[in-house]
N, CA and C atoms as an extended XYZ file, in Angstrom:
333
Properties=species:S:1:pos:R:3:atomname:S:1:resname:S:1:resid:I:1 pbc="F F F"
N        88.675      154.326       24.420 N   MET     1
C        89.536      155.445       24.252 CA  MET     1
C        91.153      155.173       24.648 C   MET     1
N        91.942      155.738       23.729 N   ASN     2
C        93.202      155.555       23.852 CA  ASN     2
C        93.729      156.338       24.979 C   ASN     2
N        93.964      156.128       26.231 N   GLU     3
C        94.290      156.602       27.356 CA  GLU     3
C        95.737      157.022       27.307 C   GLU     3
N        96.134      158.301       27.702 N   ASN     4
C        97.441      158.738       27.745 CA  ASN     4
C        97.699      159.459       29.198 C   ASN     4
N        98.812      159.791       29.387 N   PHE     5
C        99.048      160.434       30.763 CA  PHE     5
C        98.403      161.607       31.114 C   PHE     5
N        98.396      162.690       30.023 N   LYS     6
C        97.733      164.006       30.128 CA  LYS     6
C        96.252      163.824       30.372 C   LYS     6
N        95.545      162.811       29.691 N   ASN     7
C        94.110      162.742       30.005 CA  ASN     7
C        93.719      162.171       31.137 C   ASN     7
N        94.967      161.134       31.625 N   LYS     8
C        94.749      160.363       32.897 CA  LYS     8
C        94.671      161.502       34.265 C   LYS     8
N        95.749      162.434       33.883 N   ILE     9
C        95.911      163.449       34.970 CA  ILE     9
C        94.650      164.486       35.073 C   ILE     9
N        93.967      164.571       33.902 N   LYS    10
C        93.093      165.608       34.020 CA  LYS    10
C        91.776      164.970       34.374 C   LYS    10
N        91.490      163.516       33.927 N   SER    11
C        90.367      162.549       34.682 CA  SER    11
C        90.263      162.445       36.186 C   SER    11
N        91.570      162.559       36.755 N   LEU    12
C        91.678      162.216       38.149 CA  LEU    12
C        91.464      163.358       38.678 C   LEU    12
N        91.779      164.769       38.271 N   ARG    13
C        91.639      165.856       38.785 CA  ARG    13
C        89.746      166.002       38.783 C   ARG    13
N        89.424      165.739       37.759 N   GLU    14
C        87.740      166.214       37.486 CA  GLU    14
C        86.918      165.172       38.255 C   GLU    14
N        87.716      163.996       38.471 N   SER    15
C        86.755      162.915       39.355 CA  SER    15
C        86.794      163.247       40.871 C   SER    15
N        88.232      163.604       41.497 N   ARG    16
C        88.311      164.163       42.635 CA  ARG    16
C        87.686      165.567       43.045 C   ARG    16
N        87.713      166.319       42.239 N   PHE    17
C        87.126      167.784       42.573 CA  PHE    17
C        86.066      167.978       41.353 C   PHE    17
N        85.018      167.569       41.296 N   PRO    18
C        84.200      167.579       40.067 CA  PRO    18
C        83.575      169.024       39.979 C   PRO    18
N        83.438      169.514       38.922 N   GLY    19
C        82.901      170.854       38.811 CA  GLY    19
C        83.571      172.127       39.129 C   GLY    19
N        84.838      171.717       39.685 N   ARG    20
C        85.826      172.844       40.030 CA  ARG    20
C        86.902      173.158       39.144 C   ARG    20
N        87.554      174.379       38.870 N   SER    21
C        88.653      174.459       38.041 CA  SER    21
C        89.875      174.602       38.524 C   SER    21
N        90.752      174.461       37.905 N   ILE    22
C        92.383      174.304       38.603 CA  ILE    22
C        92.215      175.362       39.620 C   ILE    22
N        92.110      176.340       39.109 N   ARG    23
C        92.401      177.717       39.923 CA  ARG    23
C        91.384      178.007       41.195 C   ARG    23
N        90.326      177.094       41.050 N   GLY    24
C        89.360      177.181       42.148 CA  GLY    24
C        89.701      175.889       43.335 C   GLY    24
N        90.722      175.352       43.017 N   LEU    25
C        91.366      174.377       43.811 CA  LEU    25
C        92.370      174.898       44.989 C   LEU    25
N        92.457      176.306       45.166 N   ASP    26
C        93.446      176.951       45.906 CA  ASP    26
C        93.652      176.304       47.273 C   ASP    26
N        92.602      176.262       47.942 N   LYS    27
C        92.790      175.832       49.317 CA  LYS    27
C        93.072      174.311       49.374 C   LYS    27
N        92.819      173.492       48.557 N   GLU    28
C        92.934      172.289       48.609 CA  GLU    28
C        94.407      171.708       48.100 C   GLU    28
N        95.051      172.322       47.259 N   LEU    29
C        96.205      172.140       46.455 CA  LEU    29
C        97.330      172.888       46.544 C   LEU    29
N        97.314      173.981       46.806 N   LYS    30
C        98.380      175.116       47.294 CA  LYS    30
C        99.335      174.347       48.278 C   LYS    30
N        98.575      173.947       49.449 N   LEU    31
C        99.673      173.104       50.467 CA  LEU    31
C       100.438      172.108       49.774 C   LEU    31
N        99.925      171.306       48.940 N   HIS    32
C       100.799      170.196       48.171 CA  HIS    32
C       101.831      170.487       47.446 C   HIS    32
N       101.408      171.792       46.598 N   PHE    33
C       102.357      172.155       45.360 CA  PHE    33
C       102.904      173.524       45.640 C   PHE    33
N       102.340      174.136       46.417 N   GLY    34
C       102.800      175.594       46.497 CA  GLY    34
C       102.160      176.516       45.616 C   GLY    34
N       102.709      177.715       45.843 N   LYS    35
C       102.320      178.797       45.189 CA  LYS    35
C       102.323      178.547       43.445 C   LYS    35
N       101.526      179.094       42.837 N   HIS    36
C       101.327      178.854       41.224 CA  HIS    36
C       101.267      177.550       40.814 C   HIS    36
N       100.597      176.592       41.997 N   PHE    37
C       100.360      175.211       41.333 CA  PHE    37
C        99.657      175.112       40.212 C   PHE    37
N        98.535      175.999       39.898 N   TYR    38
C        97.777      175.826       38.761 CA  TYR    38
C        98.626      175.973       37.571 C   TYR    38
N        99.586      176.642       37.457 N   ALA    39
C       100.340      176.883       36.273 CA  ALA    39
C       101.005      175.272       35.968 C   ALA    39
N       101.478      174.779       36.812 N   TYR    40
C       102.164      173.150       36.737 CA  TYR    40
C       101.224      172.294       36.298 C   TYR    40
N        99.862      172.204       37.129 N   ILE    41
C        99.035      171.257       36.834 CA  ILE    41
C        98.539      171.592       35.169 C   ILE    41
N        98.328      172.877       34.735 N   SER    42
C        97.783      173.371       33.546 CA  SER    42
C        98.776      172.592       32.455 C   SER    42
N       100.145      172.956       32.826 N   LYS    43
C       100.890      172.375       31.588 CA  LYS    43
C       101.161      170.848       31.646 C   LYS    43
N       100.975      170.072       32.634 N   ILE    44
C       100.931      168.851       32.666 CA  ILE    44
C        99.869      168.210       31.993 C   ILE    44
N        98.383      168.951       32.279 N   GLU    45
C        97.204      168.568       31.467 CA  GLU    45
C        97.362      168.893       29.915 C   GLU    45
N        98.084      169.751       29.480 N   ALA    46
C        98.510      170.096       28.148 CA  ALA    46
C        99.241      169.292       27.594 C   ALA    46
N       100.249      168.449       28.207 N   GLY    47
C       100.989      167.420       27.681 CA  GLY    47
C       102.372      167.540       28.278 C   GLY    47
N       102.883      168.253       29.191 N   ALA    48
C       104.232      168.501       29.625 CA  ALA    48
C       104.473      167.233       30.574 C   ALA    48
N       105.545      166.576       30.632 N   LEU    49
C       105.702      165.676       31.506 CA  LEU    49
C       106.491      165.943       33.037 C   LEU    49
N       105.824      165.841       34.131 N   PRO    50
C       106.510      166.351       35.175 CA  PRO    50
C       107.707      165.417       35.756 C   PRO    50
N       107.976      165.656       36.838 N   SER    51
C       109.262      164.644       37.521 CA  SER    51
C       108.234      163.651       38.348 C   SER    51
N       109.135      162.490       38.693 N   MET    52
C       108.523      161.561       39.454 CA  MET    52
C       108.077      161.997       40.895 C   MET    52
N       108.856      163.093       41.239 N   ASP    53
C       108.442      163.576       42.585 CA  ASP    53
C       107.072      164.239       42.584 C   ASP    53
N       106.703      164.953       41.541 N   PHE    54
C       105.466      165.525       41.278 CA  PHE    54
C       104.462      164.732       41.142 C   PHE    54
N       104.675      163.457       40.477 N   ILE    55
C       103.310      162.561       40.471 CA  ILE    55
C       103.423      162.219       41.940 C   ILE    55
N       104.378      162.112       42.850 N   LYS    56
C       104.133      161.575       44.240 CA  LYS    56
C       103.176      162.557       44.741 C   LYS    56
N       103.446      163.870       44.568 N   LYS    57
C       102.677      164.998       45.103 CA  LYS    57
C       101.099      164.845       44.815 C   LYS    57
N       101.191      164.365       43.420 N   ILE    58
C        99.459      164.476       42.890 CA  ILE    58
C        98.772      163.234       43.683 C   ILE    58
N        99.686      162.203       43.817 N   LYS    59
C        99.222      160.990       44.556 CA  LYS    59
C        98.801      161.436       46.102 C   LYS    59
N        99.372      162.164       46.569 N   ASP    60
C        99.084      162.864       47.974 CA  ASP    60
C        97.881      163.795       47.998 C   ASP    60
N        97.955      164.763       47.100 N   ALA    61
C        97.047      165.924       46.934 CA  ALA    61
C        95.545      165.331       46.179 C   ALA    61
N        95.473      164.235       45.421 N   TYR    62
C        94.269      163.924       44.880 CA  TYR    62
C        93.792      162.575       45.896 C   TYR    62
N        94.635      162.241       46.630 N   THR    63
C        94.445      160.936       47.507 CA  THR    63
C        93.931      159.739       46.621 C   THR    63
N        94.895      159.349       45.788 N   LEU    64
C        94.749      158.457       44.811 CA  LEU    64
C        94.963      156.912       45.470 C   LEU    64
N        93.985      156.142       45.023 N   SER    65
C        94.214      154.795       45.578 CA  SER    65
C        95.474      154.138       44.988 C   SER    65
N        95.842      152.822       45.401 N   VAL    66
C        97.294      152.323       45.006 CA  VAL    66
C        96.981      152.059       43.449 C   VAL    66
N        95.882      151.494       43.154 N   LYS    67
C        95.700      150.975       41.466 CA  LYS    67
C        95.837      152.440       40.740 C   LYS    67
N        94.937      153.310       41.113 N   ASP    68
C        95.131      154.703       40.333 CA  ASP    68
C        96.644      155.195       40.284 C   ASP    68
N        97.284      155.143       41.416 N   TYR    69
C        98.615      155.426       41.268 CA  TYR    69
C        99.485      154.636       40.470 C   TYR    69
N        99.330      153.363       40.466 N   GLU    70
C       100.108      152.605       39.446 CA  GLU    70
C        99.569      152.837       38.011 C   GLU    70
N        98.306      153.028       37.750 N   ASP    71
C        98.013      153.266       36.379 CA  ASP    71
C        98.796      154.471       36.046 C   ASP    71
N        98.661      155.724       36.578 N   LEU    72
C        99.242      156.742       36.262 CA  LEU    72
C       100.881      156.695       36.135 C   LEU    72
N       101.555      155.830       37.056 N   VAL    73
C       103.124      155.860       36.886 CA  VAL    73
C       103.230      154.695       35.525 C   VAL    73
N       102.620      153.957       35.241 N   GLN    74
C       102.411      153.255       33.953 CA  GLN    74
C       102.222      154.383       32.646 C   GLN    74
N       101.400      155.077       32.711 N   LEU    75
C       101.074      155.894       31.681 CA  LEU    75
C       102.315      156.949       31.738 C   LEU    75
N       102.679      157.273       32.686 N   TYR    76
C       103.998      158.314       32.763 CA  TYR    76
C       104.933      157.436       32.232 C   TYR    76
N       105.562      156.468       32.406 N   LEU    77
C       106.878      155.595       31.773 CA  LEU    77
C       106.348      155.548       30.592 C   LEU    77
N       105.338      154.948       29.921 N   LYS    78
C       104.978      154.586       28.383 CA  LYS    78
C       105.170      156.134       27.853 C   LYS    78
N       104.651      157.170       28.425 N   GLN    79
C       104.866      158.667       27.625 CA  GLN    79
C       106.507      158.871       27.560 C   GLN    79
N       107.050      158.651       28.648 N   LYS    80
C       108.378      159.112       28.796 CA  LYS    80
C       109.144      158.332       27.631 C   LYS    80
N       109.048      156.979       27.681 N   PHE    81
C       109.854      156.097       26.602 CA  PHE    81
C       109.565      156.867       25.323 C   PHE    81
N       108.197      156.812       25.019 N   GLU    82
C       107.828      157.375       23.509 CA  GLU    82
C       108.353      158.497       23.205 C   GLU    82
N       108.367      159.459       24.151 N   ASP    83
C       108.849      160.712       23.942 CA  ASP    83
C       110.601      160.648       23.681 C   ASP    83
N       111.176      159.837       24.340 N   GLU    84
C       112.603      159.744       24.278 CA  GLU    84
C       113.087      158.759       22.909 C   GLU    84
N       112.012      158.117       22.569 N   PHE    85
C       112.335      157.233       21.537 CA  PHE    85
C       112.001      157.926       20.198 C   PHE    85
N       111.408      158.891       20.188 N   VAL    86
C       111.000      159.757       18.885 CA  VAL    86
C       112.194      160.662       18.775 C   VAL    86
N       112.611      161.405       20.057 N   THR    87
C       113.961      162.249       20.177 CA  THR    87
C       115.054      161.843       19.564 C   THR    87
N       115.308      160.534       19.968 N   VAL    88
C       116.556      159.897       19.706 CA  VAL    88
C       116.300      159.551       18.133 C   VAL    88
N       115.439      159.012       17.369 N   THR    89
C       115.365      158.957       16.176 CA  THR    89
C       115.148      160.298       15.608 C   THR    89
N       114.687      161.032       15.852 N   GLN    90
C       114.801      162.503       15.054 CA  GLN    90
C       115.928      162.961       14.922 C   GLN    90
N       116.866      162.852       16.127 N   ARG    91
C       118.439      163.407       16.102 CA  ARG    91
C       119.245      162.700       15.536 C   ARG    91
N       119.069      161.017       15.486 N   SER    92
C       120.176      160.443       14.762 CA  SER    92
C       119.788      160.452       13.238 C   SER    92
N       118.628      160.588       12.804 N   GLY    93
C       118.148      160.355       11.219 CA  GLY    93
C       117.989      158.843       10.752 C   GLY    93
N       118.170      157.902       11.911 N   ILE    94
C       118.153      156.579       11.627 CA  ILE    94
C       116.693      156.070       11.547 C   ILE    94
N       116.464      155.456       10.722 N   SER    95
C       115.068      154.515       10.895 CA  SER    95
C       115.071      153.277       11.395 C   SER    95
N       114.341      153.170       12.640 N   LEU    96
C       114.626      152.052       13.372 CA  LEU    96
C       113.424      150.795       13.119 C   LEU    96
N       112.954      150.819       11.761 N   GLU    97
C       111.902      150.005       11.418 CA  GLU    97
C       112.669      148.467       11.243 C   GLU    97
N       111.749      147.723       11.547 N   PRO    98
C       112.713      146.158       11.658 CA  PRO    98
C       112.638      146.065       10.168 C   PRO    98
N       114.051      145.283       10.022 N   GLN    99
C       114.459      144.986        8.537 CA  GLN    99
C       114.309      143.231        8.935 C   GLN    99
N       114.137      142.718        7.730 N   PRO   100
C       114.203      141.051        7.346 CA  PRO   100
C       115.547      140.876        7.723 C   PRO   100
N       115.577      139.593        8.468 N   LEU   101
C       116.966      138.954        8.726 CA  LEU   101
C       117.375      138.086        7.425 C   LEU   101
N       118.555      138.442        6.806 N   LEU   102
C       119.019      137.585        5.959 CA  LEU   102
C       120.314      136.829        6.297 C   LEU   102
N       120.106      135.467        5.877 N   PHE   103
C       121.196      134.472        6.388 CA  PHE   103
C       121.796      133.924        5.104 C   PHE   103
N       122.882      133.702        5.217 N   ARG   104
C       123.739      132.980        3.764 CA  ARG   104
C       124.370      131.604        4.387 C   ARG   104
N       124.519      130.664        3.554 N   LYS   105
C       124.959      129.484        3.911 CA  LYS   105
C       126.501      129.646        3.811 C   LYS   105
N       127.211      129.297        4.964 N   VAL   106
C       128.477      129.380        5.240 CA  VAL   106
C       128.919      127.774        4.954 C   VAL   106
N       129.731      127.380        4.017 N   ASN   107
C       130.681      126.297        3.915 CA  ASN   107
C       131.633      125.993        4.993 C   ASN   107
N       131.633      124.922        5.792 N   LYS   108
C       132.603      125.044        6.806 CA  LYS   108
C       133.809      124.213        6.219 C   LYS   108
N       134.862      124.536        6.505 N   LYS   109
C       136.053      123.688        6.039 CA  LYS   109
C       136.456      122.607        7.032 C   LYS   109
N       136.729      121.430        6.393 N   LYS   110
C       136.917      120.523        7.391 CA  LYS   110
C       138.405      120.445        7.952 C   LYS   110
N       138.571      120.235        8.894 N   LYS   111
C       139.867      120.243        9.514 CA  LYS   111
C       140.534      118.861        9.639 C   LYS   111
């Protein structure tokens, strides 16, 4: 499966709180995320990228292991890079496909 950030967030929530909806986690997550936490988590699981501070809150709220947290951060950075790359290429209109390098022979003048 091609894992991405939003799928990882959802799978972590489902593995930590099996069989429960986002709104059903009121007692567990409200303390970490505040009021209306379900709206934020729902948006993230739909594809919005949160801040790194929010990812740290997820680490604490979901009690993630170091490996799970590192995997999550790696997927976050990959998604952020891809989103910014697409935005830059769309805005500039420049195609960033690799072009073959062409060299020409240059005659050196003897001194």
